[in-house]
C-alpha positions in Angstrom: -172.1 62.0 -24.0 -169.4 64.6 -24.2 -170.5 67.8 -26.0 -168.4 69.5 -28.7 -167.1 73.0 -28.0 -165.5 73.8 -31.4 -166.7 75.1 -34.8 -164.8 76.3 -37.8 -165.4 79.8 -39.1 -166.3 80.3 -42.7 -162.8 81.7 -43.3 -161.3 78.5 -41.9 -163.5 76.3 -44.0 -162.6 78.2 -47.1 -158.9 78.1 -46.3 -159.0 74.4 -45.8 -160.8 73.7 -49.1 -158.4 76.0 -51.0 -155.1 75.1 -49.3 -155.7 71.4 -48.4 -154.8 71.8 -44.8 -155.7 73.9 -41.7 -154.0 74.6 -38.4 -156.2 75.1 -35.3 -154.5 76.6 -32.2 -156.8 74.9 -29.7 -158.9 71.9 -30.5 -159.3 70.4 -27.0 -158.7 71.4 -23.4 -155.6 70.9 -21.2 -157.7 68.6 -19.0 -158.7 66.4 -21.9 -155.0 66.2 -23.1 -153.9 65.2 -19.7 -156.4 62.2 -19.6 -155.5 61.2 -23.2 -151.8 61.2 -22.3 -152.3 58.8 -19.5 -154.1 56.4 -21.9 -151.5 57.0 -24.6 -148.5 56.3 -22.4 -150.1 53.2 -21.0 -150.8 51.5 -24.4 -147.3 52.2 -25.7 -145.8 50.9 -22.5 -147.9 47.7 -22.8 -147.1 47.5 -26.6 -150.8 47.1 -27.1 -151.8 45.5 -30.3 -148.4 44.0 -31.1 -149.7 40.4 -31.2 -152.4 41.5 -33.6 -150.2 43.4 -36.0 -151.6 46.8 -34.8 -148.4 48.0 -33.1 -145.3 48.2 -35.3 -142.4 50.4 -36.4 -143.6 52.8 -39.0 -140.1 53.8 -40.1 -138.1 50.6 -39.5 -138.1 46.9 -40.4 -140.0 46.1 -37.2 -137.7 43.3 -36.0 -138.4 41.7 -32.6 -135.8 42.9 -30.0 -134.9 45.9 -32.0 -135.8 49.4 -30.8 -138.5 50.9 -33.0 -137.6 54.1 -34.8 -141.2 55.3 -35.0 -143.6 53.2 -33.0 -147.3 53.3 -34.1 -150.5 51.8 -32.7 -153.5 51.4 -35.0 -157.0 51.9 -33.6 -155.7 53.1 -30.2 -159.2 53.4 -28.7 -159.5 49.6 -29.1 -156.9 49.3 -26.3 -157.9 52.4 -24.4 -161.7 52.6 -24.9 -161.9 55.6 -22.5 -160.6 57.7 -25.4 -164.0 57.4 -27.0 -165.4 59.5 -24.1 -163.0 62.4 -24.8 -163.7 65.9 -25.8 -161.2 65.4 -28.6 -163.4 62.8 -30.3 -166.5 64.9 -29.8 -164.8 67.8 -31.5 -163.5 65.6 -34.3 -167.1 64.4 -35.0 -168.4 67.9 -35.0 -165.7 69.0 -37.4 -166.4 66.1 -39.8 -170.1 66.9 -39.8 -169.4 70.6 -40.4 -167.3 69.8 -43.5 -169.1 66.8 -44.9 -172.7 66.8 -43.6 -174.7 65.0 -40.8 -173.7 61.5 -41.9 -170.0 62.1 -41.4 -168.2 60.4 -38.5 -164.8 60.5 -36.9 -162.7 57.9 -35.0 -159.3 57.3 -33.6 -157.1 56.0 -36.4 -153.6 55.7 -35.0 -151.1 56.9 -32.4 -147.5 57.7 -33.4 -144.7 58.1 -30.8 -141.6 59.8 -32.0 -139.0 59.1 -29.2 -136.8 61.9 -27.8 -133.8 62.4 -30.0 -135.2 60.1 -32.7 -133.5 60.5 -36.1 -136.6 59.2 -37.9 -138.6 61.6 -40.0 -142.0 60.9 -41.3 -141.1 61.5 -44.9 -143.1 63.6 -47.4 -146.1 61.5 -48.5 -149.9 61.5 -49.2 -152.1 59.4 -46.9 -154.1 58.2 -49.9 -150.9 56.4 -51.1 -151.5 53.9 -48.3 -155.2 53.4 -48.9 -155.3 51.4 -52.1 -156.3 52.3 -55.7 -159.9 51.1 -55.8 -161.5 54.1 -54.1 -161.5 57.9 -54.0 -161.1 59.5 -50.6 -162.0 63.1 -51.3 -164.4 63.3 -48.4 -162.0 62.1 -45.7 -159.7 64.0 -43.5 -156.9 63.3 -41.0 -156.9 65.3 -37.7 -153.4 65.3 -36.1 -153.3 66.3 -32.4 -150.1 66.6 -30.3 -150.3 65.8 -26.6 -147.5 68.2 -25.7 -146.3 71.5 -27.2 -144.7 70.6 -30.5 -142.3 73.1 -32.1 -140.5 72.5 -35.4 -137.6 70.7 -33.8 -139.9 68.2 -32.2 -141.6 67.2 -35.4 -144.6 69.3 -36.0 -146.7 68.9 -39.2 -145.6 70.5 -42.4 -147.7 70.8 -45.6 -147.4 71.7 -49.3 -150.2 74.1 -49.8 -152.7 73.2 -52.6 -150.9 69.8 -53.2 -154.4 68.2 -53.0 -155.6 69.9 -56.2 -156.6 67.3 -58.9 -156.8 64.6 -56.2 -153.8 62.9 -57.8 -151.6 60.3 -56.1 -148.0 60.7 -57.2 -145.4 58.0 -57.1 -144.3 56.7 -53.7 -142.0 54.0 -52.4 -141.3 52.4 -49.1 -138.9 54.3 -46.9 -135.3 53.7 -48.1 -136.9 51.7 -51.0 -137.3 48.8 -48.6 -140.6 47.0 -48.8 -140.1 45.5 -45.4 -140.7 49.0 -44.0 -144.4 50.0 -43.8 -143.9 53.7 -44.0 -144.0 55.4 -47.4 -142.1 58.4 -48.9 -142.3 60.3 -52.1 -140.1 58.8 -54.9 -137.1 61.0 -55.7 -138.7 61.8 -59.1 -141.7 63.5 -57.3 -139.8 65.7 -54.8 -140.2 68.7 -57.1 -143.7 68.9 -55.7 -142.3 69.9 -52.3 -142.3 73.7 -52.4 -143.7 76.7 -50.5 -143.8 74.6 -47.4 -146.2 75.6 -44.5 -144.8 74.7 -41.1 -147.4 74.3 -38.3 -146.0 74.3 -34.7 -148.7 73.7 -32.1 -149.4 73.8 -28.4 -150.7 70.7 -26.7 -154.3 70.1 -27.8 -154.0 72.0 -31.0 -154.7 70.3 -34.3 -154.0 70.2 -37.9 -156.3 68.7 -40.5 -155.7 67.7 -44.0 -157.2 65.6 -46.8 -155.8 62.3 -48.1 -154.1 63.9 -51.1 -152.3 66.7 -49.3 -148.5 66.3 -49.1 -147.2 66.4 -45.6 -144.1 65.7 -43.4 -142.8 65.7 -39.9 -139.1 66.1 -39.1 -137.0 64.0 -36.6 -137.5 64.8 -33.0 -134.4 66.7 -31.9 -135.8 67.5 -28.5 -135.3 65.7 -25.2 -139.0 65.0 -24.9 -141.0 62.2 -26.7 -143.4 63.5 -29.2 -146.9 62.1 -28.7 -149.4 62.4 -31.5 -153.0 61.1 -31.9 -154.5 61.0 -35.4 -158.2 60.8 -36.0 -160.0 60.1 -39.3 -163.2 61.8 -40.2 -165.6 62.2 -43.1 -167.7 59.9 -45.3 -167.0 56.5 -46.8 -164.8 56.4 -49.9 -166.3 56.0 -53.3 -165.6 53.2 -55.8 -163.5 54.2 -58.8 -164.5 53.0 -62.3 -160.8 52.6 -63.1 -158.5 51.6 -60.1 -155.2 53.4 -59.6 -152.0 51.4 -59.9 -150.4 51.8 -56.5 -147.7 49.3 -57.2 -145.8 50.0 -54.0 -148.6 48.5 -52.0 -148.3 45.2 -53.9 -144.5 45.2 -53.3 -145.2 45.3 -49.5 -147.8 42.6 -49.7 -145.5 40.3 -51.7 -142.7 40.9 -49.2 -144.9 40.1 -46.1 -146.3 37.0 -47.8 -142.8 35.7 -48.5 -141.9 36.4 -44.9 -144.9 34.5 -43.6 -144.0 31.5 -45.8 -140.4 31.5 -44.5 -141.8 31.5 -40.9 -144.0 28.5 -41.7 -141.1 26.6 -43.2 -138.9 27.4 -40.2 
C-alpha cells in the first residue's frame, strides 16, 4: 500500500476552516503525476464510461458527433484502477482523516478535461448545488489536482473566501439556463456574492481543497495545452436533513432527461 507523505500544518487547517478553501503547492510527486497522466489520457481517448452515462459534456448539450466543450468522466478509477495505487489517493485519504477523523475516506470523483483554446468556463457555483436537498455535506471536501502547470489563463481554481459560511446553497441554474446542460452556474441574482476573489495558480501535482458550500470557478483555457484535472472527494458521509432544501434546478434537469428518454423510446 502506498504511504502518504503529506500533512497539513495547524495554520493550514485553520485557514481552510476560516476561508473555505486552501491551496497546497505540492500534493504529490512529479513521478506520480506522470503515471496519472498516462491513465488520464487513455480513458479520455477511449471515451471511457460513455455508454454508462459516466462520460459526458459538462458545459454543452452532449450531442453525439458534436465536440464536447468540457468533457468529464465520473469515477475515473473505475476505468483506470491503477489510479487507486497512486500517492495522490494516499495523500487525499490522509488529508481527509486529518480534517474529519479516522473514519474519513477519499476516492476519485471525476476527471475534467478543458481542451486547448476551449472557450468554456466552469462557471461560479457551489458543489452542494449538485448533490440534492435531502442531506447536509459539511464534512466533505473536493480536492482539485492539475496534471500540468496551471496558470490563470489555463483555468486554475478561483474561490470566494468565506462563501461557505452558514452552509447555505444559493440559487443556481443550468449553464445558459438550458436544462439539457448538466453543468450549473450561479443565477444572475446571486452574482453579488462573487467578490474578493482568490486566484490559485498551481504547478503540476499541487492541489486546492474546498468544501461543498464554497463558491468557485475556473476560466476558459486560453493556452495551447489541454488542461487536465483530477478531482477527489474526501470526508464523511452526508447527514440527513429534517427539512430538505428545494433545489428546483435539479428537478428541471431530471424532467428534461426523462422527456428525452421517452422521445427516444417513441422513435
